[in-house]
Every structure is written in structure tokens, then in C-alpha cells.
N, CA, C, O and the ligand as a Tripos MOL2 file, in Angstrom:
@<TRIPOS>MOLECULE
protein
  221   219    56     0     0
PROTEIN
NO_CHARGES

@<TRIPOS>ATOM
      1 N          18.2360  -21.4100   13.6990 N.3       1 MET1
      2 CA         18.4060  -20.5090   12.5430 C.3       1 MET1
      3 C          17.5050  -19.2860   12.7470 C.2       1 MET1
      4 O          16.3310  -19.4200   13.0940 O.2       1 MET1
      5 N          18.0520  -18.1310   12.5330 N.am      2 ALA2
      6 CA         17.2790  -16.9060   12.7540 C.3       2 ALA2
      7 C          16.3680  -16.6230   11.5670 C.2       2 ALA2
      8 O          16.6710  -16.9400   10.4170 O.2       2 ALA2
      9 N          15.2720  -16.0300   11.8940 N.am      3 LEU3
     10 CA         14.3220  -15.6270   10.8640 C.3       3 LEU3
     11 C          14.8390  -14.3360   10.2260 C.2       3 LEU3
     12 O          15.2190  -13.4020   10.9320 O.2       3 LEU3
     13 N          14.8520  -14.2860    8.9110 N.am      4 SER4
     14 CA         15.3850  -13.0980    8.2550 C.3       4 SER4
     15 C          14.4730  -11.8920    8.4740 C.2       4 SER4
     16 O          13.2510  -12.0030    8.3760 O.2       4 SER4
     17 N          15.0710  -10.7470    8.7700 N.am      5 PRO5
     18 CA         14.2750   -9.5270    9.0060 C.3       5 PRO5
     19 C          13.4360   -9.1440    7.7890 C.2       5 PRO5
     20 O          12.3430   -8.5970    7.9320 O.2       5 PRO5
     21 N          13.9500   -9.4310    6.5890 N.am      6 ASP6
     22 CA         13.1980   -9.1340    5.3680 C.3       6 ASP6
     23 C          11.9210   -9.9540    5.3020 C.2       6 ASP6
     24 O          10.8510   -9.4530    4.9550 O.2       6 ASP6
     25 N          12.0620  -11.2290    5.6450 N.am      7 LEU7
     26 CA         10.8990  -12.1160    5.6400 C.3       7 LEU7
     27 C           9.9070  -11.6900    6.7190 C.2       7 LEU7
     28 O           8.6990  -11.6320    6.4900 O.2       7 LEU7
     29 N          10.4420  -11.3990    7.8830 N.am      8 LEU8
     30 CA          9.6150  -10.9940    9.0160 C.3       8 LEU8
     31 C           8.7810   -9.7570    8.6720 C.2       8 LEU8
     32 O           7.6220   -9.6440    9.0690 O.2       8 LEU8
     33 N           9.3920   -8.8390    7.9310 N.am      9 ALA9
     34 CA          8.7350   -7.5730    7.5980 C.3       9 ALA9
     35 C           7.5040   -7.7710    6.7200 C.2       9 ALA9
     36 O           6.5660   -6.9750    6.7800 O.2       9 ALA9
     37 N           7.4980   -8.8310    5.9010 N.am     10 ILE10
     38 CA          6.3740   -9.0130    4.9780 C.3      10 ILE10
     39 C           5.3400  -10.0150    5.4850 C.2      10 ILE10
     40 O           4.2700  -10.1690    4.8960 O.2      10 ILE10
     41 N           5.6710  -10.6950    6.5860 N.am     11 LEU11
     42 CA          4.7580  -11.7150    7.0990 C.3      11 LEU11
     43 C           3.5490  -11.0920    7.7890 C.2      11 LEU11
     44 O           3.6770  -10.1520    8.5740 O.2      11 LEU11
     45 N           2.3890  -11.6250    7.4840 N.am     12 VAL12
     46 CA          1.1640  -11.2270    8.1770 C.3      12 VAL12
     47 C           0.4210  -12.4890    8.5760 C.2      12 VAL12
     48 O           0.7030  -13.5760    8.0730 O.2      12 VAL12
     49 N          -0.5120  -12.3360    9.4660 N.am     13 CYS13
     50 CA         -1.3500  -13.4560    9.8720 C.3      13 CYS13
     51 C          -2.1920  -13.9060    8.6750 C.2      13 CYS13
     52 O          -2.8470  -13.0800    8.0400 O.2      13 CYS13
     53 N          -2.1810  -15.1950    8.3630 N.am     14 PRO14
     54 CA         -2.9670  -15.6720    7.2150 C.3      14 PRO14
     55 C          -4.4740  -15.5830    7.4430 C.2      14 PRO14
     56 O          -5.2490  -15.6030    6.4860 O.2      14 PRO14
     57 N          -4.8910  -15.4860    8.6990 N.am     15 ALA15
     58 CA         -6.3200  -15.4330    8.9970 C.3      15 ALA15
     59 C          -6.8700  -14.0180    8.8610 C.2      15 ALA15
     60 O          -7.9230  -13.8180    8.2570 O.2      15 ALA15
     61 N          -6.1630  -13.0320    9.4200 N.am     16 CYS16
     62 CA         -6.6970  -11.6650    9.4460 C.3      16 CYS16
     63 C          -5.8280  -10.6580    8.6960 C.2      16 CYS16
     64 O          -6.1890   -9.4870    8.5810 O.2      16 CYS16
     65 N          -4.6940  -11.1090    8.1920 N.am     17 LYS17
     66 CA         -3.7320  -10.2490    7.4710 C.3      17 LYS17
     67 C          -3.1610   -9.1510    8.3760 C.2      17 LYS17
     68 O          -2.6700   -8.1260    7.9040 O.2      17 LYS17
     69 N          -3.2400   -9.3950    9.6800 N.am     18 GLY18
     70 CA         -2.7260   -8.4220   10.6290 C.3      18 GLY18
     71 C          -1.2550   -8.6700   10.9530 C.2      18 GLY18
     72 O          -0.6620   -9.6600   10.5230 O.2      18 GLY18
     73 N          -0.6920   -7.7580   11.7130 N.am     19 ASP19
     74 CA          0.7090   -7.8600   12.1100 C.3      19 ASP19
     75 C           0.9080   -8.9990   13.1010 C.2      19 ASP19
     76 O           0.0070   -9.3630   13.8570 O.2      19 ASP19
     77 N           2.1100   -9.5460   13.0730 N.am     20 LEU20
     78 CA          2.4770  -10.6340   13.9680 C.3      20 LEU20
     79 C           3.5680  -10.1680   14.9170 C.2      20 LEU20
     80 O           4.4150   -9.3500   14.5600 O.2      20 LEU20
     81 N           3.5340  -10.7010   16.1260 N.am     21 GLU21
     82 CA          4.5880  -10.4150   17.0870 C.3      21 GLU21
     83 C           5.5830  -11.5690   17.0730 C.2      21 GLU21
     84 O           5.2270  -12.7220   17.3190 O.2      21 GLU21
     85 N           6.8370  -11.2340   16.7780 N.am     22 HIS22
     86 CA          7.8780  -12.2540   16.7030 C.3      22 HIS22
     87 C           8.5230  -12.4440   18.0650 C.2      22 HIS22
     88 O           8.9580  -11.4820   18.6970 O.2      22 HIS22
     89 N           8.5810  -13.6820   18.5090 N.am     23 ASP23
     90 CA          9.3040  -14.0030   19.7430 C.3      23 ASP23
     91 C          10.4980  -14.8810   19.3720 C.2      23 ASP23
     92 O          10.3410  -16.0800   19.1430 O.2      23 ASP23
     93 N          11.6960  -14.2820   19.3130 N.am     24 PRO24
     94 CA         12.8710  -15.0280   18.8610 C.3      24 PRO24
     95 C          13.2820  -16.1440   19.8340 C.2      24 PRO24
     96 O          13.8900  -17.1320   19.4230 O.2      24 PRO24
     97 N          12.9550  -15.9870   21.1050 N.am     25 GLN25
     98 CA         13.3010  -17.0270   22.0870 C.3      25 GLN25
     99 C          12.4170  -18.2530   21.8920 C.2      25 GLN25
    100 O          12.9000  -19.3830   21.8170 O.2      25 GLN25
    101 N          11.1180  -18.0060   21.8130 N.am     26 ALA26
    102 CA         10.1570  -19.1040   21.6920 C.3      26 ALA26
    103 C          10.0550  -19.6150   20.2610 C.2      26 ALA26
    104 O           9.4960  -20.6840   20.0130 O.2      26 ALA26
    105 N          10.6100  -18.8300   19.3030 N.am     27 GLN27
    106 CA         10.4950  -19.1940   17.8890 C.3      27 GLN27
    107 C           9.0240  -19.2910   17.4730 C.2      27 GLN27
    108 O           8.5710  -20.2890   16.9130 O.2      27 GLN27
    109 N           8.3210  -18.2320   17.7670 N.am     28 THR28
    110 CA          6.9100  -18.1870   17.4020 C.3      28 THR28
    111 C           6.5760  -16.8190   16.8240 C.2      28 THR28
    112 O           7.2940  -15.8400   17.0290 O.2      28 THR28
    113 N           5.4690  -16.7830   16.0990 N.am     29 LEU29
    114 CA          4.8690  -15.5480   15.6070 C.3      29 LEU29
    115 C           3.4440  -15.5400   16.1520 C.2      29 LEU29
    116 O           2.6840  -16.4870   15.9520 O.2      29 LEU29
    117 N           3.0980  -14.4690   16.8360 N.am     30 THR30
    118 CA          1.8090  -14.4280   17.5160 C.3      30 THR30
    119 C           0.9020  -13.3880   16.8850 C.2      30 THR30
    120 O           1.3150  -12.2550   16.6380 O.2      30 THR30
    121 N          -0.3570  -13.7880   16.6230 N.am     31 CYS31
    122 CA         -1.3910  -12.8440   16.2270 C.3      31 CYS31
    123 C          -2.3060  -12.6490   17.4310 C.2      31 CYS31
    124 O          -3.0040  -13.5760   17.8420 O.2      31 CYS31
    125 N          -2.3000  -11.4620   17.9860 N.am     32 HIS32
    126 CA         -3.1070  -11.2070   19.1820 C.3      32 HIS32
    127 C          -4.5870  -11.0630   18.8310 C.2      32 HIS32
    128 O          -5.4560  -11.3390   19.6590 O.2      32 HIS32
    129 N          -4.8690  -10.6340   17.6090 N.am     33 ARG33
    130 CA         -6.2570  -10.4550   17.2080 C.3      33 ARG33
    131 C          -6.9620  -11.8120   17.0980 C.2      33 ARG33
    132 O          -8.0830  -11.9770   17.5780 O.2      33 ARG33
    133 N          -6.2930  -12.7830   16.4590 N.am     34 CYS34
    134 CA         -6.8780  -14.1210   16.2910 C.3      34 CYS34
    135 C          -6.5680  -15.0210   17.4840 C.2      34 CYS34
    136 O          -7.1480  -16.0980   17.6230 O.2      34 CYS34
    137 N          -5.6480  -14.5730   18.3480 N.am     35 ARG35
    138 CA         -5.1720  -15.4130   19.4410 C.3      35 ARG35
    139 C          -4.6440  -16.7460   18.9160 C.2      35 ARG35
    140 O          -5.0080  -17.8230   19.3890 O.2      35 ARG35
    141 N          -3.7720  -16.6240   17.9190 N.am     36 LEU36
    142 CA         -3.1160  -17.7920   17.3340 C.3      36 LEU36
    143 C          -1.6080  -17.5920   17.3880 C.2      36 LEU36
    144 O          -1.1000  -16.4790   17.2520 O.2      36 LEU36
    145 N          -0.9080  -18.7040   17.5890 N.am     37 ARG37
    146 CA          0.5390  -18.6610   17.6540 C.3      37 ARG37
    147 C           1.1030  -19.6100   16.5970 C.2      37 ARG37
    148 O           0.8440  -20.8130   16.6110 O.2      37 ARG37
    149 N           1.8740  -19.0370   15.6880 N.am     38 TYR38
    150 CA          2.4760  -19.8250   14.6040 C.3      38 TYR38
    151 C           3.9000  -20.1810   14.9810 C.2      38 TYR38
    152 O           4.6350  -19.3530   15.5190 O.2      38 TYR38
    153 N           4.2850  -21.4060   14.6970 N.am     39 ARG39
    154 CA          5.6420  -21.8570   15.0200 C.3      39 ARG39
    155 C           6.6050  -21.5020   13.8930 C.2      39 ARG39
    156 O           6.2110  -21.3360   12.7390 O.2      39 ARG39
    157 N           7.8850  -21.3900   14.2650 N.am     40 ILE40
    158 CA          8.9510  -21.2210   13.2930 C.3      40 ILE40
    159 C           9.8340  -22.4650   13.3970 C.2      40 ILE40
    160 O          10.4360  -22.7260   14.4380 O.2      40 ILE40
    161 N           9.9010  -23.2190   12.3170 N.am     41 VAL41
    162 CA         10.6500  -24.4700   12.3190 C.3      41 VAL41
    163 C          11.8520  -24.3270   11.3950 C.2      41 VAL41
    164 O          11.7030  -24.1130   10.1920 O.2      41 VAL41
    165 N          13.0390  -24.4470   11.9680 N.am     42 ASP42
    166 CA         14.2880  -24.3050   11.2000 C.3      42 ASP42
    167 C          14.3170  -23.0050   10.3920 C.2      42 ASP42
    168 O          14.7650  -22.9850    9.2460 O.2      42 ASP42
    169 N          13.8400  -21.9360   10.9990 N.am     43 GLY43
    170 CA         13.8740  -20.6370   10.3480 C.3      43 GLY43
    171 C          12.7410  -20.3880    9.3700 C.2      43 GLY43
    172 O          12.6660  -19.3260    8.7510 O.2      43 GLY43
    173 N          11.8620  -21.3660    9.2320 N.am     44 ILE44
    174 CA         10.7280  -21.2390    8.3030 C.3      44 ILE44
    175 C           9.4380  -21.1080    9.1100 C.2      44 ILE44
    176 O           9.0680  -22.0350    9.8300 O.2      44 ILE44
    177 N           8.7540  -19.9810    9.0010 N.am     45 PRO45
    178 CA          7.4800  -19.8360    9.7180 C.3      45 PRO45
    179 C           6.4090  -20.7470    9.1190 C.2      45 PRO45
    180 O           6.2390  -20.8100    7.9020 O.2      45 PRO45
    181 N           5.6980  -21.4430    9.9860 N.am     46 VAL46
    182 CA          4.6160  -22.3210    9.5350 C.3      46 VAL46
    183 C           3.3280  -21.5080    9.5770 C.2      46 VAL46
    184 O           2.6460  -21.4470   10.6000 O.2      46 VAL46
    185 N           3.0090  -20.8840    8.4380 N.am     47 MET47
    186 CA          1.8790  -19.9520    8.3920 C.3      47 MET47
    187 C           0.6080  -20.6660    7.9550 C.2      47 MET47
    188 O          -0.0170  -20.3000    6.9590 O.2      47 MET47
    189 N           0.2400  -21.6850    8.7130 N.am     48 LEU48
    190 CA         -0.9780  -22.4500    8.4360 C.3      48 LEU48
    191 C          -1.8960  -22.3220    9.6420 C.2      48 LEU48
    192 O          -1.5020  -22.6200   10.7700 O.2      48 LEU48
    193 N          -3.1220  -21.8760    9.3940 N.am     49 ILE49
    194 CA         -4.0670  -21.6780   10.5040 C.3      49 ILE49
    195 C          -4.3110  -22.9950   11.2310 C.2      49 ILE49
    196 O          -4.4230  -23.0150   12.4570 O.2      49 ILE49
    197 N          -4.3930  -24.0920   10.4850 N.am     50 GLY50
    198 CA         -4.6270  -25.4000   11.0710 C.3      50 GLY50
    199 C          -3.4850  -25.8830   11.9610 C.2      50 GLY50
    200 O          -3.6870  -26.7110   12.8490 O.2      50 GLY50
    201 N          -2.2880  -25.3600   11.7160 N.am     51 GLU51
    202 CA         -1.1150  -25.7560   12.4890 C.3      51 GLU51
    203 C          -0.8540  -24.8160   13.6630 C.2      51 GLU51
    204 O          -0.0460  -25.1210   14.5400 O.2      51 GLU51
    205 N          -1.5330  -23.6840   13.6770 N.am     52 ALA52
    206 CA         -1.2910  -22.6870   14.7150 C.3      52 ALA52
    207 C          -1.8980  -23.1270   16.0420 C.2      52 ALA52
    208 O          -2.8680  -23.8820   16.1010 O.2      52 ALA52
    209 N          -1.2790  -22.6160   17.1000 N.am     53 GLU53
    210 CA         -1.7440  -22.9740   18.4410 C.3      53 GLU53
    211 C          -2.6160  -21.8450   18.9780 C.2      53 GLU53
    212 O          -2.2110  -20.6830   18.9390 O.2      53 GLU53
    213 N          -3.7980  -22.1670   19.4750 N.am     54 LYS54
    214 CA         -4.6780  -21.1630   20.0880 C.3      54 LYS54
    215 C          -4.2150  -20.8760   21.5080 C.2      54 LYS54
    216 O          -3.7120  -21.7660   22.1940 O.2      54 LYS54
    217 N          -4.3820  -19.6390   21.9480 N.am     55 PHE55
    218 CA         -4.0130  -19.3170   23.3340 C.3      55 PHE55
    219 C          -5.0270  -18.3670   23.9430 C.2      55 PHE55
    220 O          -4.8900  -17.9790   25.1030 O.2      55 PHE55
    221 ZN         -4.7500  -12.9180   12.8560 Zn       56 ZN56
@<TRIPOS>BOND
     1     1     2 1
     2     2     3 1
     3     3     4 2
     4     3     5 am
     5     5     6 1
     6     6     7 1
     7     7     8 2
     8     7     9 am
     9     9    10 1
    10    10    11 1
    11    11    12 2
    12    11    13 am
    13    13    14 1
    14    14    15 1
    15    15    16 2
    16    15    17 am
    17    17    18 1
    18    18    19 1
    19    19    20 2
    20    19    21 am
    21    21    22 1
    22    22    23 1
    23    23    24 2
    24    23    25 am
    25    25    26 1
    26    26    27 1
    27    27    28 2
    28    27    29 am
    29    29    30 1
    30    30    31 1
    31    31    32 2
    32    31    33 am
    33    33    34 1
    34    34    35 1
    35    35    36 2
    36    35    37 am
    37    37    38 1
    38    38    39 1
    39    39    40 2
    40    39    41 am
    41    41    42 1
    42    42    43 1
    43    43    44 2
    44    43    45 am
    45    45    46 1
    46    46    47 1
    47    47    48 2
    48    47    49 am
    49    49    50 1
    50    50    51 1
    51    51    52 2
    52    51    53 am
    53    53    54 1
    54    54    55 1
    55    55    56 2
    56    55    57 am
    57    57    58 1
    58    58    59 1
    59    59    60 2
    60    59    61 am
    61    61    62 1
    62    62    63 1
    63    63    64 2
    64    63    65 am
    65    65    66 1
    66    66    67 1
    67    67    68 2
    68    67    69 am
    69    69    70 1
    70    70    71 1
    71    71    72 2
    72    71    73 am
    73    73    74 1
    74    74    75 1
    75    75    76 2
    76    75    77 am
    77    77    78 1
    78    78    79 1
    79    79    80 2
    80    79    81 am
    81    81    82 1
    82    82    83 1
    83    83    84 2
    84    83    85 am
    85    85    86 1
    86    86    87 1
    87    87    88 2
    88    87    89 am
    89    89    90 1
    90    90    91 1
    91    91    92 2
    92    91    93 am
    93    93    94 1
    94    94    95 1
    95    95    96 2
    96    95    97 am
    97    97    98 1
    98    98    99 1
    99    99   100 2
   100    99   101 am
   101   101   102 1
   102   102   103 1
   103   103   104 2
   104   103   105 am
   105   105   106 1
   106   106   107 1
   107   107   108 2
   108   107   109 am
   109   109   110 1
   110   110   111 1
   111   111   112 2
   112   111   113 am
   113   113   114 1
   114   114   115 1
   115   115   116 2
   116   115   117 am
   117   117   118 1
   118   118   119 1
   119   119   120 2
   120   119   121 am
   121   121   122 1
   122   122   123 1
   123   123   124 2
   124   123   125 am
   125   125   126 1
   126   126   127 1
   127   127   128 2
   128   127   129 am
   129   129   130 1
   130   130   131 1
   131   131   132 2
   132   131   133 am
   133   133   134 1
   134   134   135 1
   135   135   136 2
   136   135   137 am
   137   137   138 1
   138   138   139 1
   139   139   140 2
   140   139   141 am
   141   141   142 1
   142   142   143 1
   143   143   144 2
   144   143   145 am
   145   145   146 1
   146   146   147 1
   147   147   148 2
   148   147   149 am
   149   149   150 1
   150   150   151 1
   151   151   152 2
   152   151   153 am
   153   153   154 1
   154   154   155 1
   155   155   156 2
   156   155   157 am
   157   157   158 1
   158   158   159 1
   159   159   160 2
   160   159   161 am
   161   161   162 1
   162   162   163 1
   163   163   164 2
   164   163   165 am
   165   165   166 1
   166   166   167 1
   167   167   168 2
   168   167   169 am
   169   169   170 1
   170   170   171 1
   171   171   172 2
   172   171   173 am
   173   173   174 1
   174   174   175 1
   175   175   176 2
   176   175   177 am
   177   177   178 1
   178   178   179 1
   179   179   180 2
   180   179   181 am
   181   181   182 1
   182   182   183 1
   183   183   184 2
   184   183   185 am
   185   185   186 1
   186   186   187 1
   187   187   188 2
   188   187   189 am
   189   189   190 1
   190   190   191 1
   191   191   192 2
   192   191   193 am
   193   193   194 1
   194   194   195 1
   195   195   196 2
   196   195   197 am
   197   197   198 1
   198   198   199 1
   199   199   200 2
   200   199   201 am
   201   201   202 1
   202   202   203 1
   203   203   204 2
   204   203   205 am
   205   205   206 1
   206   206   207 1
   207   207   208 2
   208   207   209 am
   209   209   210 1
   210   210   211 1
   211   211   212 2
   212   211   213 am
   213   213   214 1
   214   214   215 1
   215   215   216 2
   216   215   217 am
   217   217   218 1
   218   218   219 1
   219   219   220 2
@<TRIPOS>SUBSTRUCTURE
     1 MET1         2 RESIDUE 1 A MET
     2 ALA2         6 RESIDUE 1 A ALA
     3 LEU3        10 RESIDUE 1 A LEU
     4 SER4        14 RESIDUE 1 A SER
     5 PRO5        18 RESIDUE 1 A PRO
     6 ASP6        22 RESIDUE 1 A ASP
     7 LEU7        26 RESIDUE 1 A LEU
     8 LEU8        30 RESIDUE 1 A LEU
     9 ALA9        34 RESIDUE 1 A ALA
    10 ILE10       38 RESIDUE 1 A ILE
    11 LEU11       42 RESIDUE 1 A LEU
    12 VAL12       46 RESIDUE 1 A VAL
    13 CYS13       50 RESIDUE 1 A CYS
    14 PRO14       54 RESIDUE 1 A PRO
    15 ALA15       58 RESIDUE 1 A ALA
    16 CYS16       62 RESIDUE 1 A CYS
    17 LYS17       66 RESIDUE 1 A LYS
    18 GLY18       70 RESIDUE 1 A GLY
    19 ASP19       74 RESIDUE 1 A ASP
    20 LEU20       78 RESIDUE 1 A LEU
    21 GLU21       82 RESIDUE 1 A GLU
    22 HIS22       86 RESIDUE 1 A HIS
    23 ASP23       90 RESIDUE 1 A ASP
    24 PRO24       94 RESIDUE 1 A PRO
    25 GLN25       98 RESIDUE 1 A GLN
    26 ALA26      102 RESIDUE 1 A ALA
    27 GLN27      106 RESIDUE 1 A GLN
    28 THR28      110 RESIDUE 1 A THR
    29 LEU29      114 RESIDUE 1 A LEU
    30 THR30      118 RESIDUE 1 A THR
    31 CYS31      122 RESIDUE 1 A CYS
    32 HIS32      126 RESIDUE 1 A HIS
    33 ARG33      130 RESIDUE 1 A ARG
    34 CYS34      134 RESIDUE 1 A CYS
    35 ARG35      138 RESIDUE 1 A ARG
    36 LEU36      142 RESIDUE 1 A LEU
    37 ARG37      146 RESIDUE 1 A ARG
    38 TYR38      150 RESIDUE 1 A TYR
    39 ARG39      154 RESIDUE 1 A ARG
    40 ILE40      158 RESIDUE 1 A ILE
    41 VAL41      162 RESIDUE 1 A VAL
    42 ASP42      166 RESIDUE 1 A ASP
    43 GLY43      170 RESIDUE 1 A GLY
    44 ILE44      174 RESIDUE 1 A ILE
    45 PRO45      178 RESIDUE 1 A PRO
    46 VAL46      182 RESIDUE 1 A VAL
    47 MET47      186 RESIDUE 1 A MET
    48 LEU48      190 RESIDUE 1 A LEU
    49 ILE49      194 RESIDUE 1 A ILE
    50 GLY50      198 RESIDUE 1 A GLY
    51 GLU51      202 RESIDUE 1 A GLU
    52 ALA52      206 RESIDUE 1 A ALA
    53 GLU53      210 RESIDUE 1 A GLU
    54 LYS54      214 RESIDUE 1 A LYS
    55 PHE55      218 RESIDUE 1 A PHE
    56 ZN56       221 GROUP 0 **** ****
């Protein structure tokens, strides 16, 4: 399921409130400032710092 562009436009990193990079192939949202990667599950971004993957 694709992430809606409207939703994508308002999403920010919950840790720093910065912009996120959307990767539609990997189904992730990446914050380069925090070096955290948030997953998108069934079209719903999991915007929880505890659930994010560090890279
Ligand atoms: Zn961040």
C-alpha cells in the first residue's frame, strides 16, 4: 500500500521534528540528522523512536 502524499508532506521525525526521506522501495522514512530509519507497515508509518532502526 502506498503512503499518501498528503500524509508524507506533514510527517516529521518525532525526535528532532526534521524532514524525513521517503524510500518507497524499502518502505522506510529516514532521518539523516538522528540517523534513524522508521518503517512503514501496510501504508502506516511507525513513528516511534523506540521502534526505529539506527544506521
Ligand atoms: Zn530526527
